[in-house]
N, C-alpha and C positions, 0 to 999 in steps of 0.2 A: 261852038265846040271846044274852044279853048277854055271857056269858063267851066264847061262840064268836066273836062279833063282835069282842070285845076281843082274842082270840087272833089273829084274822085281821089286825086292825089292828096288833097287836104284831108279827106275822110280817112284815107289810108294812113296819113301822117298822124291824124288824131287817134286812130286805132293803135297805131304804133306807139304813140305817146302814152295812151292808156295802158297798153301792154307793157311798155317800159316802166311806167309808174307801178303797175302791179308787180312786175319783176323786181323793181327796186324795193318795194315793200316786202316781197318774198325774200329778197336777199337780205334786207335789214332784219327780218324775223329770223332767218337762218343764222345770220351773224350773231344775233342776240342769243339764240339757242346754243350756238357754238361757244359763245362766251360763258353762258350758264354751265354748259357741259364742261368747259375748260376749268371753271371755278370748282365744280364738283370733283373733277379729276385731280386738280391741285389739292383740294381738301382731302380727298381720298389718299393721295400720295403722301401728304403730310401725316395723316393718321397711320398709313402703312409704315412710313419712316419711323414714327414714334413707336409703333408696335415692334418694328424690327429692332430699334434701340432698346426697348424694354426686353425683348427676347434675348438680345445680346447680353444685356445686364444679367438676366436670369440664367443664361448659359454660363456666364462668368462666375456667378454665385454658385451655380450647380457644380461647375468645374472645381472651384475651390473646395466645396463640400466633399466632392468625390476624392480630391487630393487628400483632404484631412482623413476621410474614411480609409483610404488606402494606407496612409501613414499610420493610422491607428491600428489597422489590420496587420501591417508589417510589424509594428511594435508589439502587438498582442502575440503574433506568431513567434517573435524573438523571445518574448517572455515565456510562452508555452514551451518552446524548445529548451529554454533554460530550466524550467520546472521539470520537464521530462528528463533532462540530463541529471538534475539533482535527485529526482525520484529514482532513476536508475542507480545512481551512486548510493542512495539510501538503501535501496533493495539489496545491492551488493554488500553494503556494510552490514545489513541485517543478516544476510546469509553468512557472512564472515563471523558475526557474533554468534550465530547458531552453531557454526562449526567449532568455535572456541569453547562455547558452553558445553557442547558434546564432548570435546577433548577434556575439559575440566571434569565433567561427570565421569568420563572413563578413568581419568587419573584418580578421582575420588573413589571410584569403585575399586581400582587397583590398590589404592592406599588402604581402603577398608579391608580388602582381602589380605593384604600384607599385614595389616594390624591384627586381623584374626589369626594369621599364621604366627606372628610374633607373640600374640597373647597365648596361643596354644603352646608355642615353644617355651614361653616364660613359665606357663603352668607346669609343663613337663620338667623344666629345669628346677622349678620350685619343688616339685615332687621328688626329683632326684636329689636335691639338696637336703630335703627332709629325710630321705632314705639314708643319705650320707651322714646326716647328723645323728640319726638313730644308730647307724652302723658305728659312728665314732663313739657314741655313748656306750654301745655294746662293747666296742673294742677297749674303751677306757675301763669299763667294768671288768672286762676279761683281763686287762693289764693289771688292774688292782688285785684281782684274784690270783693272777700269776705271780705278782710281786709278793703277795701274801704267802703263796705256796713256796716261792723261792726263799723267802725270809724264814720260813719254817724249816725248810730243808737246810739252810745254813745254820740255823740255830741248832738243829739236831746234829749237824756235822761238827760244830764247835764244841759241843758238850761231849762228844765222843772222843 
C-alpha cells in the first residue's frame, strides 16, 4: 500500500510538474506577449511624442503667423485711420476751396455789376461833358456875338 500511495503521489507530482511546466510555458508566452505589447506601446508613445512635438512646432509657427497677421492688421488699421483722417481733411479743404471760389465768384459778380455802374456813370459823365462842351462852344459863340455887338455899340458911341 505504501507503494501504491507513493505511486499516486508520484502521479500527482508528475501531473503537478506537467501542469507547472504548462503554466511556466503559458507564463513565458504571456511575458513575451507583454514584452511585445510593451515594445508596441513604447513605439506608439515615441510616435505620439514625435507627433506632439511636431504639433507644438506647428502651433508655434501658427502662433507666429497669427501674431504677424495681427501686427499687419493693426498696421493696416492705423494706415486706414490715417488715410481716413487725411481724406476728411482733404474733403474739408475741398469744401473750403468751394466756399472761397463761391466768394470769389460773388466778388467778381459784384465787380462786374460795379463796373457796369461805373461804365454807365462814365457814359453819362461823357455825355454831360459833351453837352457842356457844346454849351461852352455855344457860350463862346454867344460871347463873340456879344463882344461884336458891344464893340459896335462902342464904336457908335465914340463917333457920336
